[in-house]
C-alpha positions in Angstrom: 41.4 91.6 174.7 39.0 93.3 172.3 38.6 96.7 173.1 35.2 97.7 173.3 33.3 100.7 174.7 29.6 101.4 175.0 28.6 104.5 172.7 26.1 107.0 173.6 23.2 108.5 171.4 24.4 110.9 168.7 22.2 114.1 169.4 22.0 116.2 166.0 22.4 120.1 166.4 19.9 122.5 166.3 20.7 126.1 164.1 22.0 128.6 166.3 19.6 131.6 166.8 20.6 134.3 164.8 21.0 138.0 166.0 17.9 140.2 165.1 18.3 142.8 162.8 16.5 145.3 165.3 16.5 145.5 169.0 15.0 147.9 171.6 18.6 147.8 173.3 22.0 149.1 172.1 23.6 146.1 170.8 27.8 146.3 170.1 28.4 144.8 166.6 31.5 142.4 166.4 34.4 144.0 164.8 36.1 141.6 162.2 39.9 141.4 162.1 41.9 139.6 159.6 44.8 137.5 160.6 47.9 136.3 158.3 49.7 133.3 159.3 53.2 132.6 158.2 51.4 131.1 154.6 49.6 134.1 154.0 46.5 131.9 155.0 43.8 134.5 156.1 42.0 133.6 159.3 38.9 135.6 160.6 38.4 136.3 164.0 36.3 138.6 166.1 37.4 140.8 168.8 34.0 141.2 171.2 34.5 139.9 174.7 31.6 137.9 175.1 32.0 136.4 178.4 30.4 139.8 180.2 34.2 140.8 181.0 34.3 137.9 183.3 36.9 136.2 181.1 35.1 132.8 181.2 33.9 132.4 177.6 33.9 129.4 176.3 34.9 128.3 172.3 35.3 125.2 170.6 37.8 123.8 167.8 37.3 121.8 165.2 39.2 120.3 162.5 38.8 118.8 159.0 41.2 116.6 157.4 40.1 116.0 153.8 41.9 114.9 150.7 43.5 117.9 150.1 43.9 119.9 152.9 43.2 121.0 156.3 41.1 123.6 157.9 39.8 124.8 161.0 36.8 126.6 162.9 36.5 127.9 166.1 32.8 128.5 167.5 31.1 129.8 170.7 28.4 128.2 172.5 25.9 129.7 169.8 27.6 128.4 166.9 28.8 131.5 165.9 32.1 131.1 164.0 35.0 132.9 165.9 38.2 132.1 163.6 38.5 130.0 160.8 41.5 129.2 158.4 43.0 126.5 156.2 46.1 124.6 155.5 47.4 122.7 152.5 49.3 119.3 152.9 53.1 120.1 152.7 55.0 117.7 150.1 57.0 115.7 152.5 58.4 112.6 150.6 59.8 109.1 151.6 61.9 108.1 148.5 59.3 108.2 145.5 56.0 108.4 147.8 54.2 110.9 149.7 55.1 111.0 153.4 51.3 111.4 154.4 52.2 110.8 158.3 54.7 113.7 158.7 52.4 116.0 156.2 49.6 115.2 158.5 51.0 115.8 161.7 52.8 119.0 160.5 49.4 120.3 159.1 48.1 119.3 162.5 50.2 121.7 164.6 50.2 124.4 162.0 46.7 124.4 162.5 47.1 125.1 166.2 49.7 127.9 165.6 47.3 129.5 162.9 44.4 129.7 165.9 45.2 133.6 167.4 46.5 133.3 170.7 43.7 135.5 172.4 41.2 132.5 171.5 43.4 129.6 171.9 43.3 130.2 175.9 39.2 130.2 175.5 39.2 126.8 173.4 37.2 124.2 176.4 37.3 121.2 173.9 38.8 120.0 170.3 37.3 117.4 167.5 38.2 116.5 164.4 37.5 114.7 161.3 39.2 112.5 158.7 38.9 111.1 155.1 36.7 107.3 155.8 38.5 104.3 155.6 42.0 106.1 155.9 43.8 103.4 158.1 46.9 103.2 160.0 48.7 100.5 161.8 50.7 101.4 164.8 52.5 99.6 167.4 50.5 99.5 170.2 53.1 100.5 172.9 55.0 103.4 171.4 52.6 104.4 169.0 55.0 104.0 165.9 53.4 103.8 162.5 54.3 100.4 161.2 53.6 101.2 157.7 52.8 103.4 155.2 48.8 104.5 155.6 46.2 103.0 153.3 44.4 106.2 151.8 40.7 106.3 151.6 40.5 105.5 148.1 43.1 102.7 148.2 41.9 99.2 147.4 43.2 95.8 148.7 41.4 93.3 146.1 43.9 90.5 147.5 41.9 90.9 151.0 38.2 90.8 149.6 37.9 87.2 148.8 38.7 86.7 152.5 36.7 89.3 153.9 33.6 87.9 151.9 34.0 84.6 153.3 33.6 85.6 157.2 31.2 88.5 156.2 27.5 88.7 155.8 26.7 89.3 151.7 26.9 92.6 150.7 28.0 94.1 154.2 29.5 97.5 154.1 33.2 95.9 154.5 32.9 93.8 151.1 34.5 96.6 149.3 38.3 96.5 148.2 38.8 100.0 149.9 36.9 99.2 153.2 39.0 99.6 156.5 38.9 96.0 156.9 40.4 94.9 153.8 43.0 97.0 154.2 43.5 95.3 157.8 43.1 91.6 156.4 45.6 93.0 153.5 48.1 93.8 156.2 47.7 90.8 158.6 48.2 88.5 155.9 51.6 90.0 155.0 52.7 88.2 158.3 55.2 90.7 159.9 57.1 90.3 163.1 55.2 91.2 166.2 51.8 91.8 164.0 50.0 90.7 167.3 51.2 93.8 169.1 49.7 96.3 166.7 46.8 98.5 166.7 44.3 100.2 163.8 43.2 103.4 163.9 41.6 105.9 161.4 43.1 109.1 160.3 41.1 111.2 162.7 41.8 108.5 165.3 45.7 109.1 164.8 45.6 112.8 165.0 43.3 112.7 167.7 45.9 110.6 169.7 48.6 113.2 169.3 46.7 115.7 171.1 45.2 113.2 174.0 47.7 110.6 174.1 45.4 107.5 174.6 46.2 104.8 172.2 43.6 103.2 170.6 40.1 105.2 170.7 38.1 105.5 167.6 34.3 106.7 167.0 31.8 104.8 165.5 31.3 106.8 162.3 35.0 106.1 161.6 34.6 102.3 162.5 31.8 101.4 160.5 34.0 100.1 157.6 35.8 97.8 159.6 32.6 96.3 160.6 31.5 98.0 163.6 28.0 97.6 164.0 26.1 100.8 165.2 22.8 99.3 165.7 23.9 96.4 168.7 26.7 99.1 169.4 29.3 96.3 169.3 31.9 94.6 166.8 29.8 91.6 165.3 30.9 87.8 166.3 32.2 87.2 163.0 34.6 89.6 163.2 35.6 89.0 167.0 36.4 85.6 166.2 39.2 86.5 163.6 42.6 86.6 165.0 43.4 90.2 164.0 40.1 91.6 166.1 42.7 92.2 168.8 43.8 95.3 166.8 40.7 96.9 166.8 40.1 100.0 168.7 37.6 101.0 171.4 34.5 102.6 169.7 32.9 105.6 171.2 30.2 108.0 170.1 31.3 110.7 168.2 31.8 114.0 170.3 32.9 112.0 173.4 35.3 113.2 175.8 38.5 111.3 175.6 40.8 113.1 178.3 42.4 116.2 178.4 44.8 117.8 176.0 48.4 116.7 176.5 50.3 119.2 179.0 53.2 119.5 176.6 50.6 121.1 173.8 48.5 122.8 176.1 51.6 124.7 177.3 53.0 125.1 174.0 50.1 126.5 172.3 48.6 128.3 175.2 45.3 126.2 175.5 43.6 126.3 178.8 44.6 123.5 182.0 41.1 121.9 181.1 41.0 121.6 177.5 39.4 118.4 176.1 39.8 116.5 173.3 36.8 114.7 171.8 36.2 111.9 169.7 35.8 112.7 165.8 34.0 111.4 162.8 34.5 111.3 158.9 34.8 114.3 156.5 31.3 113.9 154.9 29.5 113.1 158.2 31.1 116.1 159.4 30.1 118.0 156.4 26.3 116.7 157.1 26.4 118.0 161.0 27.6 121.5 159.7 24.5 121.8 157.6 22.4 120.7 160.0 19.7 118.9 157.9 18.1 117.6 160.6 14.5 115.8 159.3 14.4 112.7 157.0 14.5 113.4 153.6 17.2 116.3 153.8 20.3 115.5 152.0 23.7 117.0 151.8 26.2 116.6 148.7 29.8 117.1 149.9 31.9 118.5 146.6 35.1 118.2 147.6 38.3 116.4 145.9 35.6 113.6 145.8 31.7 113.6 145.5 30.0 112.2 148.9 26.0 112.3 149.7 24.1 111.7 153.0 20.5 111.4 153.2 18.5 111.6 156.7 16.6 108.2 156.6 14.1 106.6 158.7 15.5 102.8 157.4 18.8 101.7 157.2 20.2 100.7 153.9 23.6 99.3 153.4 25.0 97.0 150.2 28.2 96.9 149.3 27.6 95.9 145.9 26.7 99.8 145.3 29.0 101.3 147.9 25.9 102.1 150.0 26.2 102.0 153.8 24.8 103.7 156.9 25.7 105.7 159.9 23.7 106.0 162.8 22.2 109.4 164.1 20.1 108.8 167.1 17.2 107.2 166.1 17.6 107.8 162.4 20.3 106.7 159.7 22.5 108.5 157.5 22.5 106.8 154.4 25.0 107.2 151.2 28.0 106.9 149.6 30.9 108.3 148.2 32.0 108.5 144.6 35.8 109.0 143.5 34.4 112.0 140.7 34.4 115.3 142.2 36.8 118.3 142.4 39.9 116.6 142.3 39.4 115.7 138.4 38.2 119.7 137.9 41.5 120.7 139.5 43.7 118.5 137.3 42.1 119.8 134.0 41.7 123.6 135.0 42.7 126.1 137.4 41.0 128.2 140.0 41.1 130.8 137.7 39.9 129.0 134.7 37.3 127.3 136.7 35.6 130.8 137.9 35.4 132.3 134.5 34.5 129.7 132.5 31.9 128.9 134.9 30.5 132.3 134.1 30.0 131.4 130.5 27.8 128.3 131.0 24.4 128.6 131.0 22.7 126.2 133.1 19.4 125.7 132.0 20.5 124.0 129.0 21.8 120.5 129.2 25.0 119.7 127.9 25.1 116.7 125.3 28.5 115.6 126.3 28.6 112.0 128.4 31.7 111.9 130.6 32.5 109.8 133.8 35.2 112.3 135.1 37.6 110.2 137.6 41.6 110.9 138.2 42.6 107.3 137.7 40.6 103.9 137.1 38.2 103.0 140.1 34.8 104.1 141.5 33.3 103.4 144.7 29.6 104.9 144.3 27.2 104.7 142.8 28.6 101.4 141.4 31.7 99.7 143.1 34.0 99.0 140.3 38.0 99.1 140.8 38.5 98.9 137.5 35.9 101.8 136.0 37.9 103.9 133.6 37.8 107.5 133.7 35.6 109.0 130.7 37.3 112.7 129.5 36.6 112.3 125.9 35.8 113.3 123.2 37.0 117.0 124.2 35.4 119.9 122.4 37.2 123.1 121.1 35.4 125.2 123.7 36.7 124.9 127.2 33.6 126.0 128.2 31.5 123.4 126.5 34.2 120.8 128.3 33.9 122.2 131.4 29.7 122.2 131.1 30.0 118.7 130.2 32.1 117.6 133.1 29.9 119.6 135.8 26.9 117.9 134.3 27.9 114.5 134.4 29.4 114.7 138.1 25.5 115.9 138.5 24.3 112.8 136.8 26.3 110.7 138.9 25.2 112.5 141.8 21.3 111.9 140.6 22.1 108.1 140.1 23.3 108.1 143.7 19.9 109.3 145.3 17.6 106.9 142.8 19.7 104.4 144.2 19.1 105.3 147.3 15.7 105.9 147.0 15.0 102.3 145.5 16.9 100.6 147.9 13.9 101.8 150.5 15.8 104.9 152.1 13.8 107.6 152.6 13.4 109.7 149.4 15.5 112.8 149.2 13.3 116.1 149.1 16.0 118.7 149.6 19.6 119.0 148.7 22.6 121.3 150.7 25.9 121.6 149.1 29.0 121.6 151.2 32.5 121.6 150.5 34.4 123.5 147.6 31.9 123.2 144.8 29.2 124.7 146.7 30.9 128.0 145.7 29.8 127.4 142.2 26.5 128.9 141.7 26.2 127.6 138.1 26.9 124.2 139.1 24.3 124.6 141.8 21.8 125.4 139.3 23.0 122.4 137.0 22.5 120.2 139.6 18.9 121.1 140.4 18.2 120.8 136.7 19.3 117.0 136.9 18.1 116.0 140.1 15.0 117.7 140.0 14.9 118.6 143.7 15.8 122.0 145.4 19.7 122.5 145.6 21.0 125.0 147.7 24.4 126.1 149.5 24.1 125.1 153.2 24.8 128.0 155.5 27.8 126.5 156.8 29.7 124.5 154.3 32.9 123.5 155.9 33.2 120.0 157.6 35.5 121.6 160.2 32.3 123.4 161.4 30.5 119.9 162.0 33.9 119.1 163.8 33.3 122.2 166.2 30.0 121.0 166.8 31.1 117.9 167.9 33.6 119.4 170.3 30.8 121.7 171.8 28.9 118.2 172.0 31.4 116.7 174.0 32.1 119.8 176.5 28.1 119.9 176.9 28.0 116.1 177.9 30.9 116.3 180.5 29.2 119.3 181.9 26.1 116.9 182.5 24.2 119.3 180.3 
């Protein structure tokens, strides 16, 4: 039987009230402490008791599982960060390939352990995000993973003709890297007991490890498997397929699924009533973190890849260009994700080189170098071409010029993305906020501002884990009826 669940309205979060600079009464300022876990990673938390001494303070935990590592953020009800930390994925190997399942699981529990023990006991709810279209196939009874995960950028061109034959023209699933293409590709292997399997996305699977209810997803992650957020259901053309029984229940992001498993609660010291809430994708979590709440506001997430999200009054979807829309309340979050981004920068330069060379770039002068920076062949947006080759030559003798050319070329790809969204009918971008690791590069922000012709600034909160913590807060409030 197809698993389906009615979704609720997705509220956009308002910015928290910031403490005033002056006050007529005495205010105790938080004392910041720095914690270091076993890996030497710094975790920040303050030691102020915000509960008035009654021990009833509630905190909210969000985790972000990106392409290269994971982060956590703990916030209070006002959205103030109480602790945060990060982990790189440990290199577990299975034969010649990365064992992502073991690595993600180990990272999840490492993050839980990294949270200061004094704060764990106050965590009221948990949510997390994962990379879009990262797909796992599991045994629906035992939860055993039946094959290697299909990663976010992995393409299954063998399944594309079949998907195009059943889906509407230019639908979001009509891309080789869509979740549905990955499902169809696996289904067509005709493995034993395939009917008893279930599909989960990366975020769904990680959350399942925490709550234990197999087969629950959210409508952001489920979009690329064919879920229709406008009708709040799987469409008939998908339900009629034999593999539709593998599709998970769909809930709104930030919906309470159930309590944290007793074994995890006891192991890490979380409270008895701590709940686990449905998650979202990493780029949407970054958008939520930036709190861009008006049409025309956009967020570019500069992580390992480049993802843009624009708040629009009109829904836009076209698989020919890798463009799709997520529902946010009565508006639409329109955008796409390119395979260009920080991953290629990390391949070419060390962190120290990026920082040093960037200081020597003049962002007011346009680079004459024209690249298409990719780690490997294949692009998703603003063009969907699985065979698009990287273009990183010619390389000038000056590393400063080379980095300048790459940064500007990535900015041009971003600009083409926003131009395409406008041409397709989305609300025109008026301002771009920046999230992800690339937001730390001020010279890049100035380059992008010139190339885009728009005001570009760093979001106050730039980490997707902060957006995930807002989903945890939302879920706790909904459960309380607030």
